[in-house]
N, C-alpha and C positions, 0 to 999 in steps of 0.2 A: 504496498500499499504506502505512494506515494504521501507522504504528509504537509509537505511543501506545496502542494495541489491543494491541498483543502486548507492550509494558514490561508490562504491567500484568498477565500470566500468566508474569512471568521467575521470581516466587517459588516456582513448580512446577518450579524446574530441579532446584534440591536433592532434592527429591522421587524427580526421574530417575533421578540419582544413586545413590541410594539403592537403589531399585528395583532396578537395575544389579549393584549390590554383595551384596545379599540374594540375586539371582540367580544370580550365580556361583560365591555360598556352596553353595545347594541344589543347584547342579550333582554337588557331591559327596557328599549325602546317599542313599540308600539301603534299601531295608526292615530293621528290625532289631527284635528282644525284641519287644514287643505288636504290632507293623506285623503281623510274620507270622500269628499266629492271627487277627487279624480280616481280612487278606487270604483266609484259605481258607475263610470262613464259607461264603460264595453256594457254594463248590464241596460243603459237606457238609447244606447245609438255604437257606429263603428265609431273606433279611434282616429280613425281620416277625415272622417265627417266631421267630429268632435273639436280638433285641432283645424282644422280649415276654419270651421265657425269662430271661433274660439281667435284665428287673425282677423277675423272681420270686425269682431265685435270688442273684445280685450286687452291681447296680445299679443308679442312678434316672436312671441318663444314657442315656434310650431316645431322645432325639432326637441328641444327639452323635453317640453309637454309631451311630445308622440313618447318619448323615452320613459320619460316619467309614468304613463299610463299601462304601458308593458311592464316596467319593474313591479307595479303597484299589483297587476297580475298573477305574479309570482308568489308562491311559498314564500314569507316573512321572514323567514331564516336564509334564504337566499342574498336578500337584500343586507341580511346583515353581515353575511360573509362578502359579496360584494361592494359595500361601505367599507368597510374595514380593510378589504384591498383599496381601496382609490384614497382613500385617507394614507395608509400606509406606503402606496406608491409616490401621494406626494410629498413624503417624506423622503423616498430613494428619488426622486429627480430633483427634487432641491437639492440632497446630497453630489448629486452627478452633473449638476450645473456646479456647484461651487467648484468642485474637482480639487479637493485640499490632499496633499500628500499623504497625510498621517489618517489613513483611511477609517481607522477604527475610532480615532479622536471623533472625526468631521461625523460617522456616521452617528456615534453616541450624539452628538450633540445635535444631531441633525430631529432625532428620535425627541429628546427634550423638548426641542424648542416646537416641534411639532405638536407635542400634548399641550404644549403652552397656548399653542393657536386655537388649536380645538378648544380646551377651557376657555379660550379669552372670547370663541365665536359661540359657545355655547348657548347663551340664552335666545342669541340671533337665529342657530339653526334649529334649535323648538318652534319658535315663535310662530310661525305658521305649518308646522306638523314636520318631524325633522325629516321623514324620506322626501317631501316635496323641495323643502329648502334647501338639503346637501345635494341633490339630483339638480337644484335650478343655479348653486350656486359653488359647490366643491366639486362637482363632476364638470363641469367647465373650465375650471383651475386646473382640476389633474389633466383633462384635455389640451388646453393651451400650453401644460408644461410639458405633456409629451410631442407635442406638436415640434416644441426647441429643441428638443433632446435629440429627434429623431433626425432634423434638419442638421444640428450641428454635427450629429455623428455620423450620419447615414448617408449623406448626399454630396461627398468627397470627390471628384473628377476619378480618384481614382478606385474606386466602388464600382462594382458591377453592375452593367446597364438595367438588365434587369431587376436588382435590389435597389438600384436608384430612383429608377421608378416606381416601384411599390414603396419607396421610403415617401417619394412625394404626395403617391397617390395618399398616402395615412395622416400624413401632415398636411394636408388641406384639407381632408374629413374631418381632422380632431381640429383643426381651424376654425371651420365652419359650425361645428358646433359648439364652440366657446366662444365665439363673437355673437352667437345665437344668443346671451345673455349681455346685454345694452353695456353696463355699468362696465364687464370687461372687456369689451371692443373699444371703450373710451379709452380706458385703462390703456391697453394694447397700442392702440394708434399714439395714443399720450409717448409712450414708451421709444416708439417708432419715430417720430417727430425729434423726441430730443437725442435720438440717436443721429439722426441725421442730421442736424446741427452743428452737432458735436463733431463731427467727423465730414462733413459733407467737400472738408479741402485734401480730405485722404481718400486711399480707397473706401465704398463701402459693400459691405458685404450684401449680393443681389438675394439671398435668402432671406435677407429681412424685409425686403420690397413686398414678398409673398404673406408676412405678416403684415405688414401694411396694410396691404390691399385685403387681405380676409377683417383685418378692422375696420374701414372702410365699407365693404359691402355688409357687416353687422351693424353698422349704424344706418345706412341706407334703409335697411331691411326694416329696424325701426321706424324713419323718419316716414318710408312710404306705408306703415302698414296702418289699415283703415281703421283697426281697433283701437290704438293708442290712444286719438283723441278723445275718442267714446271714452273709455277709462277716465282718462282726464274728467272729463265732465263728469261721471257716474263719482268717483274720489272727492271729487268738490265737496262733498259733504261731511267730509274729518275735516276739511278746512273752509268754513264758509268766506272768508277775508281773503281767497288766495288771490283771486283775481284782481284787488286792490292793489296787490303787491309789487312795487317797482325792481330794479335789478337791484338794487342798495338793500332793497328789503329783504332780496332775498339771499343776497350774500351775506349777509347778517345772520340769517337761518345757517345757512352752511357755517360758516366759518365759526359762530360763537359756540354751536352745537359741538365741534371737534374739539375746539380747545378747553370746554368744557368738561368734555369726557375723557380728555386726556391729564388734565388738571385735578378735577374733583373724582372722576369716576374710572380712571387710569385702568385699562386691560392689564394682565401679566405680564404680554409680547412687547407692550408699550414701555412696560417698568422695565425690562430687561434692557432693553435698546436704550433708555437714559442712561443707565448704569453706564453698558457700554461706551456709549459715547464720552463720558466721563474720566473712564478708564485708557480708552484711546487719544485724549485729551495727555494724560497725564505720561503716557510712554512716548508720545511724542514729542513733551516738550521738559520733561522732569522737573516740571513746575507744578508745586503744589497748590498757590494761589491759584492759577489758571484752571486747574483738576477741580478746586473747590467751587470755582464759579460754574465749570460745566456740570457739577454734582447738582447746585441749589435744582434743575428740575425733575430730578431723582427723588430730594428730600421732600419738596413739597408733595409728589405726587404720591412717595409714599404716607407721609402726615396725615393724608384724608384719608391712604387705606386705612391707618391706625385709627383714626377717628371712626370712621363706620365700624371697627371691630370692635369698639368701645362703646357703642352706644352715644359718643358725644357728638351729637350731629346739629348742634347748633351752627357752628361756622357752614357747613356741606348745606345748611338750609338758604343760610345768608347768600352763599355762593351758587345756589340751585334758584334763588326767587328769583334771581336778576335773569334765569333764562328762561323764554317764552317761546311759543309757537312764532312769534313775530319775531325769535332771535333775541339779541340781549336788550334787555329793556329795564334800566334804573328805576327803581321802585322808591328810593329814597336817596339823598346826598350821601349819608355816612356807608349806608352799604358801595353804592357806586365805586365810592372812595377807596373802600375795602376789596372790593372785586377786582378791581381795574388794575389796581397795584400789585394784588398777587400774579391775574393775567398778566401785567407787563413785567414784573420778573422771571415770571415762568418763560415766558417767550423772547426774553431779551437774552437772558443766559442761556437756554437752550439753542439761539442763533448763534451768541456767541462762541460756544462749543463745536459748532458746526465751522463756522468762519476757522478756527485754529487749527481747527484738521484740514481742513483746505488748504491752509497758509502752510502748514508744515507738511504735507501729501495732498499733492492736488491729482494725480491720477486714482484718488478713491472718488473722484467728482463725480464723472459718469455714472459707473454701476450702483453706489450707494443713494447719494443724491437725488439721481433723477427716480429711483424706485419711490423714492422717498416721498419725494416731491408728487409724482404721479397719484399715489396712493392717498395724500391727505387730500390731494385737487379731488378725487372721484368721492370723498366724501362729502364735497361741498354741495353734491346735486342732491344733497336732502334740501337745498331752498327753494330746489325748481321742481318739484314736485309737490302736491298736496296729500299725497297719501302715507300718512302718521304711522298706520300700522306694518307699512314696509321698511319705515326709517332703519331701524337696527338690523336690519339684512344688509345694509350697503356699508357695515364698518367691517364683515368679514375677509376683502381683498383688502384693505386698508390690514387688519392684524398680518394677514400673510407676508402682505410686502415690510410690514417691518420685521417676521421672523428673518425676511431675505437678507435684509439690513443689515441683520445683526451680525448672519455671518460668514458676509462680504466685510465687514470691520473686522471681526475676528481672523478673520484669512487678509486679509487685506495690511492690518495694522498690529493688532495684539499680537498675533504667530509671532510675523516678523522682528519684533521689538523681542520679546521676551527672546528667541534666539541669538539675539545678539546683546 
């Protein structure tokens, strides 16, 4: 038996444990909310007729809902295994895209961060039925990552012609499924535009045009979908005054929601990222003062976590009282000064940390800052929809972007600095 041969696959062991953890967790998940609605569809009409009608009256996610209806007709145990595999492969594909030399370390780290991503997204994933939400968000995310991985590794000129053609076909199908989620389509287009702007003076990887084109197709599909404006009118019941809002009002809603979330209700993945930024600043500068300034956002967010755990909610209530469905609306001068001071300190010290990192290692700018910027910008879509119940789900891609940013920070800065 060749022991060395098997040692090369030891890095997969953490992903096996991840799968088993996820599978054990999935055993407690059943049908609820929208799951029950989509489950009954084949009993009332055929699936193709249903998704066609949905496209006309409600949603542009035709491919996603077609898959969803079929999955719900299978025994629940099959979905438990499939969904556990999907989340596991999100971790594996993220690990592969990072391509760290220490495979065991990055495989373990990817698993830990994948669990933190799922933990951060738990409320969002269960908000409209776990099966429906995971297929609408996690499965397109997996599909997009798979397409990027295949394009990166199996479409080189030295690859066999048949294998290369098959790789392109699979990539296109995966991308079309991914961009059927309009938020992910916007994110992919944003990443492509930023990639182009940073690299247009040099050679542009032609495979990236395929990703950009797919994103455009996904966005056009949403724009021309006759059901989107009809759904918009129907969802005004959640926000009766929405049509009276101007552009600044909508930006206020989007920006205040994500900033308030990061400060007062910070998810685990974002909290880890805030800590990693401070560590990166210290390793790059060896300056404790700069590192402490960069650590302030982590301290503020952790402080609100502690206040929540200790049921000391007065400060939290003061901060959240200013955040309404209309965005940031100060209800008193004292509360406005207090909340804006905390928000201001958080934002300025966060940007300070990013500036110090950029100043000392500009090569990090494209892969990390672009992911963080597009993930942050995608949540501002909050302000451009009256659909209050679906708002929580818009954070899912933001959480994943932070997970990916953490891994890149560790590979590009922390690992290299510790070695030197």
